[in-house]
C-alpha positions as CSV (number, residue, x, y, z in Angstrom):
1,X,0.0,0.0,0.0
2,X,2.9,2.3,0.6
3,X,5.0,1.4,-2.5
4,X,6.4,4.2,-4.7
5,X,4.9,4.9,-8.1
6,X,7.3,6.3,-10.7
7,X,6.0,8.5,-13.5
8,X,7.8,10.2,-16.4
9,X,8.9,13.8,-15.9
10,X,6.8,15.0,-18.9
11,X,3.7,13.5,-17.4
12,X,4.4,15.1,-14.0
13,X,5.0,18.5,-15.8
14,X,1.7,18.1,-17.6
15,X,-0.2,17.3,-14.3
16,X,1.4,20.4,-12.7
17,X,0.4,22.6,-15.6
18,X,-3.2,21.3,-15.5
19,X,-3.3,21.8,-11.7
20,X,-2.1,25.4,-12.0
21,X,-4.5,26.1,-14.8
22,X,-7.5,24.7,-12.9
23,X,-6.4,26.5,-9.7
24,X,-6.1,29.8,-11.4
25,X,-9.3,29.4,-13.5
26,X,-11.5,28.1,-10.7
27,X,-10.2,29.8,-7.6
28,X,-7.7,32.6,-8.1
29,X,-9.1,34.3,-11.1
30,X,-12.8,34.4,-9.8
31,X,-11.4,35.8,-6.5
32,X,-9.5,38.5,-8.3
33,X,-12.5,39.4,-10.4
34,X,-14.7,39.6,-7.3
35,X,-12.1,41.8,-5.6
36,X,-11.7,44.3,-8.5
37,X,-15.4,44.3,-9.2
38,X,-16.0,45.3,-5.6
39,X,-13.4,48.1,-5.9
40,X,-15.0,49.3,-9.2
41,X,-18.5,49.3,-7.7
42,X,-17.4,51.2,-4.6
43,X,-15.6,53.8,-6.8
44,X,-18.8,54.1,-9.0
45,X,-21.0,54.7,-6.0
46,X,-18.6,57.3,-4.6
47,X,-18.4,59.0,-8.0
48,X,-22.2,59.1,-8.5
49,X,-22.5,60.9,-5.1
50,X,-19.8,63.4,-6.0
51,X,-20.4,64.1,-9.7
52,X,-22.9,66.7,-11.0
53,X,-23.7,64.4,-13.9
54,X,-23.8,60.7,-13.0
55,X,-22.2,57.9,-14.9
56,X,-24.7,56.5,-17.4
57,X,-25.7,52.8,-17.6
58,X,-24.3,52.9,-21.2
59,X,-20.8,53.7,-19.8
60,X,-21.0,50.8,-17.3
61,X,-22.2,48.2,-19.9
62,X,-19.8,45.5,-20.9
63,X,-18.0,46.2,-24.1
64,X,-19.1,43.0,-25.8
65,X,-22.8,44.0,-25.2
66,X,-22.1,47.4,-26.7
67,X,-20.5,45.8,-29.7
68,X,-23.5,43.6,-30.3
69,X,-25.9,46.5,-29.9
70,X,-23.9,48.5,-32.5
71,X,-23.4,45.7,-35.0
72,X,-27.1,44.7,-34.9
73,X,-28.4,48.2,-34.9
74,X,-31.4,48.2,-37.2
75,X,-30.5,51.3,-39.2
76,X,-27.0,49.9,-39.7
77,X,-28.3,46.5,-40.8
78,X,-30.6,48.2,-43.3
79,X,-27.7,50.2,-44.7
80,X,-25.6,47.0,-45.0
81,X,-28.4,45.3,-46.9
82,X,-28.7,48.3,-49.3
83,X,-25.0,48.5,-49.8
84,X,-24.8,44.7,-50.5
85,X,-27.4,45.1,-53.3
86,X,-25.9,48.3,-54.8
87,X,-22.2,47.2,-54.8
88,X,-22.9,43.5,-55.3
89,X,-20.9,42.5,-52.3
90,X,-21.9,39.5,-50.2
91,X,-23.7,40.4,-47.0
92,X,-21.4,38.3,-44.9
93,X,-18.3,40.2,-46.1
94,X,-19.9,43.5,-45.2
95,X,-20.9,42.3,-41.8
96,X,-17.3,41.2,-41.2
97,X,-16.2,44.7,-42.0
98,X,-18.8,46.1,-39.7
99,X,-17.5,43.9,-36.8
100,X,-14.0,45.1,-37.5
101,X,-15.0,48.8,-37.5
102,X,-17.1,48.4,-34.4
103,X,-14.2,46.8,-32.5
104,X,-12.0,49.6,-33.5
105,X,-14.4,52.3,-32.4
106,X,-16.2,51.1,-29.3
107,X,-14.4,51.9,-26.0
108,X,-14.3,49.8,-22.8
109,X,-14.8,52.4,-20.2
110,X,-13.3,51.7,-16.7
111,X,-14.5,54.1,-14.1
112,X,-11.9,53.0,-11.5
113,X,-9.1,53.5,-14.0
114,X,-10.5,56.8,-15.2
115,X,-10.5,58.4,-11.8
116,X,-7.8,56.5,-9.9
117,X,-5.3,56.8,-12.7
118,X,-6.5,59.1,-15.5
119,X,-7.6,62.0,-13.3
120,X,-4.5,61.8,-11.2
121,X,-2.2,61.7,-14.2
122,X,-3.9,64.5,-16.1
123,X,-4.0,66.7,-13.0
124,X,-0.3,66.1,-12.2
125,X,0.8,66.7,-15.8
126,X,-1.3,69.8,-16.4
127,X,-0.1,71.4,-13.1
128,X,3.5,70.3,-13.8
129,X,3.7,72.0,-17.2
130,X,1.4,75.1,-16.7
131,X,-0.2,77.4,-14.2
132,X,-3.8,76.4,-14.8
133,X,-6.5,79.0,-14.6
134,X,-10.2,78.3,-15.3
135,X,-13.3,80.5,-15.5
136,X,-17.0,80.3,-16.3
137,X,-19.5,82.9,-17.5
138,X,-22.1,81.9,-14.9
139,X,-21.3,79.4,-12.2
140,X,-25.0,79.0,-11.2
141,X,-25.8,77.9,-14.8
142,X,-23.4,75.0,-14.4
143,X,-24.8,74.0,-11.1
144,X,-28.3,73.9,-12.5
145,X,-27.5,71.8,-15.6
146,X,-30.2,69.3,-16.6
147,X,-28.7,66.1,-15.3
148,X,-30.8,64.0,-17.7
149,X,-29.5,65.9,-20.7
150,X,-26.5,64.8,-22.9
151,X,-23.6,67.2,-22.2
152,X,-21.3,68.0,-25.2
153,X,-18.3,70.2,-24.7
154,X,-17.4,72.0,-27.9
155,X,-14.0,73.6,-27.9
156,X,-11.2,75.1,-30.0
157,X,-8.2,72.8,-30.6
158,X,-4.7,74.4,-30.0
159,X,-2.7,71.6,-28.6
160,X,-2.8,67.9,-27.8
161,X,-2.7,69.1,-24.1
162,X,-6.4,70.1,-24.6
163,X,-7.5,66.5,-24.0
164,X,-5.6,66.3,-20.7
165,X,-6.4,69.8,-19.5
166,X,-10.2,69.7,-20.1
167,X,-10.6,66.1,-18.8
168,X,-8.9,67.2,-15.5
169,X,-10.9,70.4,-15.1
170,X,-14.3,68.8,-15.6
171,X,-13.6,65.7,-13.7
172,X,-15.5,67.0,-10.7
173,X,-18.6,67.5,-12.9
174,X,-18.6,64.5,-15.3
175,X,-16.6,62.0,-17.3
176,X,-15.7,62.8,-20.9
177,X,-15.6,60.7,-24.0
178,X,-13.2,61.9,-26.8
179,X,-12.7,61.0,-30.4
180,X,-9.0,60.1,-30.8
181,X,-7.1,59.9,-34.1
182,X,-5.1,56.9,-35.4
183,X,-1.9,58.2,-33.8
184,X,-3.0,56.5,-30.5
185,X,-3.5,53.1,-32.1
186,X,-0.3,51.7,-30.6
187,X,0.1,49.2,-27.8
188,X,-0.2,49.8,-24.8
189,X,-1.6,53.3,-25.4
190,X,-4.6,51.9,-27.3
191,X,-5.9,49.8,-24.4
192,X,-5.3,52.7,-21.9
193,X,-7.2,55.3,-24.0
194,X,-10.0,52.9,-24.7
195,X,-10.4,52.2,-21.0
196,X,-10.6,56.0,-20.4
197,X,-13.8,56.1,-22.5
198,X,-12.3,57.4,-25.7
199,X,-13.1,56.0,-29.1
200,X,-10.8,55.9,-32.2
201,X,-11.6,57.7,-35.4
202,X,-10.2,57.5,-38.9
203,X,-10.4,61.2,-39.5
204,X,-9.8,61.2,-43.2
205,X,-11.7,58.0,-44.1
206,X,-14.1,58.3,-47.0
207,X,-15.3,54.7,-46.6
208,X,-19.1,55.0,-46.5
209,X,-19.6,51.8,-44.4
210,X,-17.0,53.0,-41.8
211,X,-18.7,56.4,-41.6
212,X,-22.0,54.7,-41.1
213,X,-20.7,52.6,-38.2
214,X,-19.1,55.6,-36.6
215,X,-22.4,57.6,-37.1
216,X,-24.5,54.9,-35.4
217,X,-22.1,54.7,-32.4
218,X,-22.0,58.5,-31.8
219,X,-25.8,58.6,-32.2
220,X,-26.2,55.7,-29.8
221,X,-23.9,57.3,-27.2
222,X,-25.5,60.7,-27.5
223,X,-29.0,59.2,-27.0
224,X,-27.8,57.3,-24.0
225,X,-26.6,60.5,-22.4
226,X,-22.8,60.0,-22.5
227,X,-20.9,63.3,-21.9
228,X,-18.6,64.0,-24.9
229,X,-15.9,66.5,-25.9
230,X,-15.8,67.6,-29.5
231,X,-13.4,69.7,-31.5
232,X,-15.6,71.2,-34.3
233,X,-12.4,72.3,-36.2
234,X,-11.6,68.6,-36.8
235,X,-7.9,69.0,-35.9
236,X,-5.2,71.3,-34.5
237,X,-5.1,74.9,-35.7
238,X,-1.9,75.3,-37.8
239,X,-1.6,79.1,-37.8
240,X,-3.3,79.9,-34.5
241,X,-6.6,81.0,-36.2
242,X,-9.9,79.4,-35.5
243,X,-10.6,77.0,-38.4
244,X,-14.1,76.6,-40.0
245,X,-16.1,73.9,-38.4
246,X,-16.5,70.4,-39.8
247,X,-20.1,69.2,-39.6
248,X,-19.7,65.4,-39.3
249,X,-19.8,64.9,-35.6
250,X,-22.5,67.5,-34.9
251,X,-24.6,66.0,-37.8
252,X,-24.2,62.5,-36.3
253,X,-25.5,63.8,-33.0
254,X,-28.4,65.7,-34.4
255,X,-29.7,63.8,-37.5
256,X,-32.1,61.7,-35.4
257,X,-32.7,64.4,-32.7
258,X,-36.4,65.2,-32.2
259,X,-36.6,68.1,-29.7
260,X,-40.2,67.3,-28.9
261,X,-39.6,63.8,-27.4
262,X,-35.8,63.2,-27.1
263,X,-33.7,64.1,-24.1
264,X,-32.0,67.5,-24.5
265,X,-28.4,68.0,-25.8
266,X,-26.5,70.8,-24.1
267,X,-23.6,72.2,-26.0
268,X,-21.1,74.0,-23.7
269,X,-18.7,76.2,-25.7
270,X,-15.1,76.0,-24.2
271,X,-12.2,78.4,-25.0
272,X,-8.6,77.2,-24.4
273,X,-5.4,79.3,-24.6
274,X,-1.8,78.9,-23.7
275,X,1.2,81.0,-23.0
276,X,3.1,78.3,-24.8
277,X,1.8,75.6,-27.2
278,X,4.4,72.8,-27.1
279,X,3.8,72.0,-30.8
280,X,3.7,75.6,-32.1
281,X,6.8,75.5,-34.4
282,X,5.9,72.0,-35.7
283,X,2.4,73.2,-36.6
284,X,3.7,76.3,-38.3
285,X,6.3,74.2,-40.2
286,X,3.5,72.1,-41.7
287,X,2.2,75.2,-43.4
288,X,5.4,75.8,-45.3
289,X,5.3,74.0,-48.7
290,X,9.0,74.4,-49.1
291,X,9.9,73.0,-45.7
292,X,12.0,69.8,-45.9
293,X,10.0,66.7,-45.0
294,X,11.3,65.2,-41.8
295,X,11.2,61.5,-40.9
296,X,9.3,60.1,-37.9
297,X,12.7,59.3,-36.3
298,X,13.6,63.0,-36.6
299,X,10.3,63.9,-34.8
300,X,11.1,61.4,-32.0
301,X,14.6,62.6,-31.7
302,X,13.6,66.2,-31.5
303,X,11.0,65.4,-28.8
304,X,13.5,63.5,-26.7
305,X,16.0,66.3,-27.1
306,X,13.4,68.8,-25.9
307,X,12.5,66.7,-22.8
308,X,16.1,65.9,-22.0
309,X,16.9,69.6,-22.1
310,X,14.0,70.4,-19.7
311,X,15.0,67.6,-17.4
312,X,18.5,69.0,-17.3
313,X,17.1,72.4,-16.4
314,X,15.0,70.8,-13.7
315,X,18.1,69.0,-12.3
316,X,19.8,72.4,-12.0
317,X,16.7,74.0,-10.4
318,X,16.5,76.4,-13.5
319,X,13.3,74.9,-15.0
320,X,10.2,77.0,-15.2
321,X,6.7,76.1,-16.2
322,X,5.4,77.1,-19.6
323,X,3.3,80.0,-18.4
324,X,-0.5,79.9,-18.1
325,X,-2.9,77.4,-19.5
326,X,-6.4,78.9,-19.4
327,X,-9.8,77.4,-20.0
328,X,-13.1,79.2,-19.9
329,X,-16.6,77.7,-20.1
330,X,-19.4,79.7,-21.8
331,X,-23.1,79.3,-21.1
332,X,-24.7,76.1,-22.4
333,X,-26.6,76.1,-25.7
334,X,-29.7,73.9,-25.5
335,X,-30.4,71.9,-28.7
336,X,-34.1,71.7,-27.6
337,X,-34.4,75.5,-27.1
338,X,-32.4,76.1,-30.4
339,X,-34.9,74.0,-32.3
340,X,-37.9,75.6,-30.8
341,X,-36.5,79.1,-31.4
342,X,-35.6,78.4,-35.0
343,X,-38.5,76.0,-35.7
344,X,-36.2,73.2,-36.7
345,X,-36.6,69.5,-36.4
346,X,-33.4,67.8,-37.5
347,X,-34.9,64.3,-37.5
348,X,-37.4,65.3,-40.2
349,X,-35.1,67.0,-42.7
350,X,-33.5,65.6,-45.7
351,X,-29.7,65.5,-45.9
352,X,-29.2,68.8,-47.8
353,X,-31.5,70.9,-45.6
354,X,-30.2,69.2,-42.4
355,X,-26.6,70.2,-43.3
356,X,-27.7,73.8,-43.8
357,X,-29.3,73.9,-40.3
358,X,-26.4,72.0,-38.7
359,X,-24.0,74.5,-40.3
360,X,-25.9,77.5,-38.8
361,X,-25.7,75.9,-35.4
362,X,-22.0,75.1,-35.8
363,X,-21.3,78.7,-36.9
364,X,-23.1,79.9,-33.8
365,X,-21.2,77.6,-31.5
366,X,-17.8,78.5,-33.2
367,X,-18.7,82.2,-32.7
368,X,-19.3,81.6,-29.0
369,X,-16.1,79.5,-28.7
370,X,-14.1,82.3,-30.3
371,X,-15.4,84.9,-27.9
372,X,-14.9,82.5,-24.9
373,X,-11.1,82.0,-25.6
374,X,-9.3,83.7,-22.6
375,X,-6.5,86.2,-23.1
376,X,-3.2,85.2,-21.5
377,X,0.0,87.4,-21.0
378,X,2.1,86.0,-23.9
379,X,-0.9,86.3,-26.4
380,X,-1.5,89.9,-25.3
381,X,2.1,90.9,-25.7
382,X,2.4,89.0,-29.1
383,X,-0.5,91.1,-30.3
384,X,1.4,94.3,-29.4
385,X,4.7,93.2,-31.1
386,X,3.1,92.1,-34.4
387,X,1.7,95.6,-35.0
388,X,5.3,97.0,-35.2
389,X,7.4,94.1,-36.4
390,X,10.2,96.0,-38.1
391,X,11.4,98.3,-35.4
392,X,12.3,98.2,-31.7
393,X,9.7,99.3,-29.1
394,X,10.5,100.9,-25.8
395,X,9.7,98.5,-23.0
396,X,7.6,101.1,-21.3
397,X,5.6,101.5,-24.6
398,X,5.1,97.7,-24.8
399,X,3.6,97.7,-21.3
400,X,1.5,100.8,-22.1
401,X,0.1,99.4,-25.3
402,X,-0.6,96.0,-23.7
403,X,-2.6,97.7,-20.9
404,X,-4.5,99.7,-23.5
405,X,-5.3,96.6,-25.6
406,X,-6.4,94.8,-22.4
407,X,-8.9,97.5,-21.5
408,X,-10.3,97.5,-25.1
409,X,-10.8,93.7,-25.0
410,X,-12.5,93.8,-21.6
411,X,-14.8,96.6,-22.9
412,X,-15.9,94.3,-25.7
413,X,-16.6,91.5,-23.4
414,X,-13.3,89.6,-23.6
415,X,-11.9,87.8,-20.6
416,X,-8.4,88.5,-19.3
417,X,-7.3,85.5,-17.1
418,X,-4.6,87.3,-15.2
419,X,-4.5,86.0,-11.6
420,X,-2.6,88.9,-10.1
421,X,-4.4,92.2,-9.3
422,X,-1.3,94.0,-10.3
423,X,-1.2,93.3,-14.1
424,X,2.4,94.5,-14.3
425,X,3.5,91.2,-12.7
426,X,1.8,89.1,-15.4
427,X,3.1,91.3,-18.2
428,X,6.7,91.2,-16.9
429,X,6.4,87.4,-16.7
430,X,5.1,87.3,-20.3
431,X,8.1,89.4,-21.5
432,X,10.5,87.1,-19.6
433,X,9.0,84.1,-21.3
434,X,9.3,85.6,-24.7
435,X,13.0,86.4,-23.9
436,X,13.7,82.9,-22.7
437,X,12.3,81.5,-26.0
438,X,14.4,84.0,-27.9
439,X,11.3,85.4,-29.6
440,X,12.3,89.0,-28.6
441,X,15.5,90.7,-27.6
442,X,15.5,93.1,-24.6
443,X,18.4,95.4,-23.7
444,X,16.7,96.8,-20.7
445,X,15.1,99.7,-22.5
446,X,14.1,98.5,-26.0
447,X,12.4,95.3,-27.1
448,X,12.8,93.9,-30.6
449,X,11.5,90.8,-32.4
450,X,14.3,88.4,-33.3
451,X,14.8,87.1,-36.8
452,X,12.3,84.4,-38.0
453,X,10.2,84.9,-34.8
454,X,7.4,87.0,-36.3
455,X,5.5,84.0,-37.6
456,X,5.5,82.5,-34.1
457,X,4.2,85.7,-32.5
458,X,1.5,85.9,-35.1
459,X,0.5,82.4,-34.3
460,X,-0.2,83.4,-30.7
461,X,-1.9,86.8,-31.6
462,X,-4.3,85.0,-34.0
463,X,-5.9,83.2,-31.1
464,X,-7.7,86.5,-30.1
465,X,-8.3,87.8,-33.7
466,X,-12.0,88.4,-33.0
467,X,-11.1,91.0,-30.4
468,X,-8.3,92.5,-32.4
469,X,-10.4,92.9,-35.6
470,X,-13.2,94.6,-33.6
471,X,-10.6,96.9,-31.9
472,X,-9.1,97.8,-35.3
473,X,-12.5,98.5,-36.9
474,X,-13.5,100.8,-34.0
475,X,-10.2,102.7,-34.2
476,X,-10.7,103.2,-38.0
477,X,-14.2,104.5,-37.3
478,X,-12.9,107.0,-34.8
479,X,-10.2,108.2,-37.2
480,X,-12.8,108.6,-39.9
């Protein structure tokens, strides 16, 4: 009864592997899932108590369920059937493509990761790089937002920091879902971004089936009340000016919107501005048709060189933040009220008329965004320098003209986000930043734009063009 049994090593190894697999699959893995699910549920309950706008059931639904809802959406199935007949492509092949596109688009939101990691990281990074300032037109308006409505933040797009900055600033109010370009489709960034609630978009795709899948997802998320952030310009500004709006995303949200029976959509215009946009020279370079095309390796090398330089300054205790990053929120625009006021029902219009109406709404939102963009010190000073680019200006004259321009902008309703009561402190800090970046020379009495820096200063001045153009037109009227 106590005799020894000998078995081959390979058989013992196989038994050990099976034992480990069964133990992990039946005992350890379920325990881990239970532990993390409890953590997530606790986090969600805490968030829903704290947030102004609660997490929606759609955001907490398993990704596989969302994929099935999207793939078997009736309007999408009808479109696939129609496309199959018109293009003479088998239905099964088109459905395979629909599945592929759906898996590419649909996020897998993780509330625990969003707040325990995403919020912490965005807050640390934003405050590490900038002095963050935020303002609203009417705080009471934001406290009284309709919690059942779908919130859509529409904003200008100056930097890739916009994603991080706005997510951090509205985190106490709601979670945000962004559309992210193909640049983030790399491991492990892809999984991280998807878990933060973002969805991937092929921005220049003309594939009608892909666009239909994207349209149905955005429509579905909007109807389910998911808070979203949209850049109507469709991409980063290259020259600092506000770009004309692209209508795709707004049309996807509104084409099935019936203001008489659907939940309201609240568009909140957001203006963003920086003392320094990290990508400014790269963006300006893309406008030059004669500029030498650089490889991806050159871009990586330049970025690493930039960060190593800043790390070296930090090690020497000489590093300074990149000035102010300012965000301002304007009063919400209710889609329901807009439709009532303008007697529009988007869901009943044909494509051509609907686009006309969506374009009018988009223009109104862009106008509000433009007038919501805050004025920061470097932008104000850049606007002064570009008026007299070919000669030096006395430092006292620069400050005098900046103060005069500040007063004119405030009279027109612009917002100067200077934290110090003594504006001289902010203006001196702005001049110091321009000197550190070698955009101006200062001998103590006279300031002068350095060679090849005019285009960079114009880039920053363009961000407040709406105020400058109104100021110039008023000055001309006075002279006349």
